[in-house]
N, C-alpha and C positions, 0 to 999 in steps of 0.2 A: 814330356817329353820331348827331346830336342832329335830332329831328323835334318842332318848334313852332308854334305858328298862327301865319299870317300871313292878311295883308289879301286874300290871292288864292287862298288854299288853307293849304296848311303851308308852313314852308319847315325842307328837309333841308339840316344842316351837316355834311361828312364827312370828317375830319382820319386818317390816318394815324398807327400808333403802334407801339410796340414796335421790332425789328429793320427792320422795311419805312419806319419815319419814321427811322429813325437814318442807316442807307441813302440815302436820299432828300435828309437834308441836312432845311435850317428853310423850310417849306414852309408859304403859307397857307393855307387851308381850305378848301373848295370848297362853295360855295352853292349851291343849286336852289331854285326852287319845285315843291313836288309840287304839280299839279292834280289832281280829284276827277273822276274818272269815271263810278262809281257806286261806291255802298256804301265798304268799304273799300280797293278797287280805283284807284289813282293813275296818272296817268305825270307824266314828269319828262323834260326835257334841258336841258344846261348850255348850249348858244347855240340861238337862231333855227335855224341852219343842220345842225342837230345831227337825226338821227331820233328818235322818243318813245320812253322804256323805260316799261316798265312794274314798277311800285312798289305792292305789296300786303301789307295788313294781314292776319293773321289767327291762332284760336286753335288748340291742339294740344291730342288727349287727352290729360287728367290735369292741366293746367294749362298755362297762359305764353301770351303772344302773342309773335307774333315780324311783323319786317316783313323781303317779301321782295323784295331787291333786286340788279340787278346780279349775278347767282348764286350769290348768298348770300339765307341765311337769318338774321340779327339777332336777338336775342331783346331782349323790353325790358328792361331796367334801369331802377328809377328813379335819378332825379336824385339827387346827394349834395348837401345845402345846405351 
């Protein structure tokens, strides 16, 4: 997952990697706009007729920032140049 600023919120780009990506073949990444609800809580949906899904940024004790989205907690990793 990659999160970047966008005009109307944040842009979330999701792409499969590793064995999952290999089994699925060459797929285009999924891009969705994250709309802020309050603070670090956002909602997303791929298509207008789909229900909203929550996406929450949070910190864990001892350090580390995570994005909880789609039943997964993904740690923040700075992009490499």
